[in-house]
N, C-alpha and C positions, 0 to 999 in steps of 0.2 A: 472894454467891461470884460472879455474872457481873460485878458493879462492880468486885470486886477483879481478876478477870481482864481487864477493859477497862482497868485502868490499869497493869496488870503488863508487858502485850503489846500490841503493834501488828498490824495487817493484813499480814502476812507472806505468802511465798511458801509454799505448802504443804510441811511437813518440814523447815523452818528456823525457828528460834526468833530472834525480833528483839530488839534493845535496848530496854528499857523508856523509855517515853516521857520519863518524870521522872529520867532517871538519863544523866548526861554520859559518853560513851566517853573512857577515859584517853588514846587517840591524838589524840582532838580537843582534849583540854586540853594536851597536848605539844607540837602542831604550833606553837604561838606561842615556845615556848621554842627548839624546834629552829631556826626560822627566825631568832630572834634569835642564835644561836649560830654559824649559817651566815652569816649577814650580817656579824657582827663578823669573823669569818674573813676572809672575801672583802674587806669595807673596809679591813683593816690589810696584807693584801697589795698592794692597789691603792695606798693611800699609800705603800708602799714603792717599789714600783715608778715613781712619780711622783716621788719624792725621788731615786730614782735617776736618772733620766732629768733631772731637772732639775739635776744635782749632776755631770754629766759633760760633757766636751766632745767626745767622741766617741760621738755617738748611733748611728753607722752599727754600729759594733763592738760597742755592749753587747748588742744582741739575740742576739748570739752566743754568750753566757755561759748555761752550762746553770742557773744562778742565775735568769735571767729567766725560762727555759723552764718551770721547775718553779713558780715563783711565779705566772706567768701560768698555768697548769693548774690551781693552787689558786685563783686569783679567778675563773676560768671556771666551774669545778667547782661551787665552793660558792654562787656567785653564781646558776647555774642551777638548784640546788635549792633556792636561798631563794625562786623563784619557780615551779617546777616539780617536780614529783615525780617519781622514775624508778623503775622495778621494783626490786623488793629485790635480787636478784641481780646486776644490773647495775651498782646503787647502789654494793654493795658491792667488789664488785672494782674498779670505777674510782675509788671513794674509797682504797682500799687501795694503789691504783697510784699515785695521786697522794701520799698519805703517804708512799709509798716513796721517790718523786723527791726530794720536799722534804726527806726524813730523809737521803739522801744529800747533798743541797746543803748542809745544817747539817754534818754531819760532815767534808766533805771541806774546807768553808772554814775549820773551827776546827782540825782535826789536821792539816792539809796546807798550807794556804795561809796561816794565822793563827800555825802553830806552837804551837797551844793557849794562845794569849795569852788574858788576860782580856778578856771582849768589851765590858765597862764601861769599861776602860782605852783601848780601840781607840775607844769613841764619844766618850770626852772628851779624847782627845790633842790635838785640834786641828790633825792632820797635813792633813786636807782639809776642804772646804767642810761647813757645818751639813747642808744637803740630802743631800750625799752619804755622809757617815758616820750620818746618822739613816735612809737608806735600805741601808745595808749591815747595821745592826744590826737593821732590821725583815725585811729579806728573809734572813737566814742565822742569825737566832736566834727573834725573836720568832715569825713566821710558822710556821717548821718546830715549836717547841714548841706552839705553839696545836694544830696540825695532828695532831701525835702524840697529844697529851692527847686530843684530842676523838674520834680514831678508837678510842683504847684506852677511852676511858669510855663512848663510846655508839655506835658505829659496828661494833664486832666481834660478832659473832653466829654463829659457826660455819659461814657459808656459803662460805668460801674454800677452794679445792682447790690440790693441789700444781702442777697446770697454769698457774696464775694466774703463778706465779712466773717460769715460762718466757714466758708472754705478757708480762709486763711488760718485757723485755728489749726489745721491739721499739723502743720509744721511746729508749732510750739508742744503739741502734743505729743509727737515722735520724740521732740527733743526731750521732754520730761521723762518719757519711757527708757530712753537710752541713759539718761541719768542716773535713773533709780535702779535699772538692771546692772549698770555698771557701779554703782554704790553697793549692791548687795553680793557682788561677784569679788570686787577687791577691796583690801583691808587699808591701802593706801592712797591719799589724796582722792577719797569717794565721792566727794560732792564739791563742785566747783563754787556754790553760792551758799551764803550762811542760810538764807532763808529756804534753802532745799537740803539742809543736813538733817538726814532723818535720825543720826546716831545722838544729836544733840537735841531735835526737837521731835522727834517721833513722827509716825506716820500721819497721825491726826492733825497735827499742826501743819506738816508739810501739805497734805491736802487741804487745807484750810488756805494756805499763801498760794496754792496752785491755782484752786479755784478764784483767789482774788487776780491773780494776774491774767488767768482766762478772760475774765469779766473787763480787766483793763484792756487786752488784746480787743476782743469784740466792740467795746465803747471805741476805741481808737479806731478800728475799722470802719465803724458807721461814720465817725467823722470823716474819714477819707471820702467814704462814699458821699456824703452831705455835701463836702468841698468841691467833689468832682462835678456836682449838679448846680453849685452859684454860677449864675450867670456872669460872663466876663465883664470887667469894669475899664476903665481908661486905662489905669496903671497894670492891669492884670490882662494879657492877652493869650488864647488858647490857639495852638497853632493850626487846628483843623479850621477853625473860623477866619483865623487869620490867611490859610492857605487858600480855602475859598473864595475870601474877598480878593487876594491879589490874583487868583484864578479868572474873575468877573471880565477883566477888560477884553482878554484874547478869548473868552467864551462868547461875550458879545460881537466880537468881529466876528467870528466862526457862525455865530447865529444870523450875522446881518449879511455874511456870505452866503448861508444857504437861502436865505430869502431873497437875495439877488440871483440864485441859480434858479429859484423856483419861478420868478418872473421872466427870467431868460427862457425856461421852459416853455412857460405859456406863450411867450412870444414866438417862439420855434413853433408851437402847435396852431397857431393862427392860419388861416388859408392865406396863401401867397397872391394876394391882389398885386396890380402894378406899383400899387404904393408902398408896398413893402419888398418888393422884388429887390431893389437896390440895396437895403440893408439884410437880405437875406441870403442871396445867393449871386455873388459877384460875378462868377462863370458865367451865371445864364444871361445876365446882361450883357456882358462882354460877347458872346456869343449871338446875342440878337443884334446888335450893332455891326457886327461883322457880316451879316446877313442882309442887313441894309444897305451897306456899303458894297457889298458884292453879291449881285442875286444870282440865284440858282442857274444853271446853265444845263443842258441836256448832254446825251453822251457824244455828241457833234460839236458840242461847244457852243450852238447857238442859243441865243435868248428864247424863251417861251414865248 
């Protein structure tokens, strides 16, 4: 019994059951897969940014596009998670924010700027250089799809709240302020997007377009919060629930080991009657047998 208990559990803090030494924790097994997935997303975004900068003639104006902002956020976030873990609540909120920004990037480019055209036709039409077209395809289609799929399949876990949708508006507001200040200070390439061009539309129409974009950001943020609370189905598994389910077998073993330990302690606490002597203290039994075989002698060696 004691040999089984020594294998089933380790020396832990009192009151907490530990993981068996011969059973691997599912969280440890899933970490290489998570690192590979995060590294792949970060590398794809980085390659897209490099291609975009390599295929443009205006390196100064390129960082002013929200595409570069959102993809840079994806690269930094997933690259950081590849090497260092974040608290669960903080990681969930930041991951959803980054996913929201990259989703808006893909939707605005496809439906507003590209007019809903086939992305593969835009990639193969030869209108621009190969690095530029490759960067456009990666930054506006591949990275958004990878980020959304990763969040929906592996990151959502019921930790988002409605207030997060309001907090996520901070980055677009900062971006809009930077664009407007830059447009007022420089005369060349003032505004990266036509719906933000103050010289052509005026501040009133730009303010209306910005308000509409803010509403879209907020509505999409609420959609992410709602999707985060949707119960998992057969085809969609959440990592936290899956890991909890995988932890159950060895947790039950640890619990049964604790029950066995409690039963053993109760058995040890019982009074040592002759019926329990043989199981409680083999040394005492052996000493008693020796006394029966060899009666005690006095100092002179005579029997009493």
